[in-house]
C-alpha positions as CSV (number, residue, x, y, z in Angstrom):
1,M,101.3,99.0,11.5
2,K,104.1,98.1,9.1
3,T,103.3,98.1,5.4
4,P,104.1,94.8,3.7
5,A,106.9,94.8,1.2
6,H,106.0,94.7,-2.5
7,Y,106.6,91.2,-3.9
8,Q,108.9,92.6,-6.6
9,S,111.1,94.1,-4.0
10,L,111.3,90.8,-2.1
11,E,112.1,88.9,-5.3
12,Y,114.7,91.5,-6.3
13,E,116.5,91.1,-3.0
14,R,116.4,87.3,-3.2
15,V,117.6,87.2,-6.8
16,N,120.3,89.8,-6.2
17,E,121.6,87.8,-3.2
18,L,121.7,84.6,-5.3
19,L,123.5,86.3,-8.1
20,T,126.0,87.9,-5.8
21,R,126.8,84.6,-4.2
22,R,127.0,82.8,-7.5
23,A,129.3,85.5,-9.0
24,R,131.6,85.4,-6.0
25,N,132.0,81.6,-6.4
26,S,132.5,81.7,-10.2
27,A,135.7,82.1,-12.0
28,E,133.8,83.4,-15.0
29,R,131.5,86.4,-15.3
30,L,127.9,85.5,-15.3
31,R,125.5,86.3,-18.1
32,I,121.9,87.3,-17.3
33,L,118.9,87.2,-19.6
34,D,116.2,89.6,-18.2
35,F,113.1,88.4,-20.1
36,G,110.2,90.9,-19.8
37,F,112.4,93.6,-18.4
38,G,109.8,96.4,-18.6
39,R,111.5,99.7,-17.7
40,G,114.7,97.9,-16.8
41,K,114.8,98.7,-13.1
42,Y,117.2,95.7,-12.4
43,F,119.7,96.3,-15.2
44,D,122.2,98.4,-13.2
45,S,122.4,96.0,-10.2
46,F,122.5,92.9,-12.4
47,S,125.3,94.5,-14.5
48,A,127.3,95.4,-11.5
49,V,127.1,91.8,-10.1
50,C,127.2,89.8,-13.3
51,G,128.8,91.7,-16.1
52,E,126.7,90.9,-19.2
53,V,122.9,91.5,-19.1
54,V,120.6,91.2,-22.1
55,G,117.1,92.4,-21.9
56,V,114.2,91.0,-24.0
57,D,110.7,92.6,-24.0
58,T,107.7,92.5,-26.2
59,N,107.1,96.3,-25.8
60,P,109.1,98.2,-28.5
61,V,109.0,101.4,-26.4
62,Y,110.8,99.7,-23.5
63,V,113.3,98.1,-25.9
64,A,114.0,101.5,-27.6
65,E,114.4,103.2,-24.2
66,A,116.9,100.5,-23.0
67,V,118.9,100.7,-26.2
68,S,119.1,104.5,-26.0
69,K,120.7,104.1,-22.6
70,G,123.3,101.7,-24.0
71,I,121.6,98.5,-22.7
72,R,121.7,95.5,-24.9
73,A,118.0,94.9,-25.5
74,C,115.7,93.5,-28.2
75,S,112.4,91.9,-29.0
76,P,111.8,88.2,-28.5
77,E,111.7,87.8,-32.3
78,A,115.2,89.4,-32.6
79,F,116.6,87.4,-29.7
80,F,115.5,84.1,-31.0
81,S,116.4,84.8,-34.6
82,T,120.2,84.9,-33.8
């Protein structure tokens, strides 16, 4: 019996396909806001397809980890204060 795919994997594939199609048809590079990015498992693929990705998360540990990897990330308060 086949194990069903995890919903996040299905959503990732769907979103990545939509972004890839949109990026192909756009003269400008796309900008992505990943709100609630958690451990940032989608950053690399979103960056490859779109160019600019900004992560926003309420967990300061996740934000610090992302920033230490060179990812533009911040808290919701910081994001909405600019």
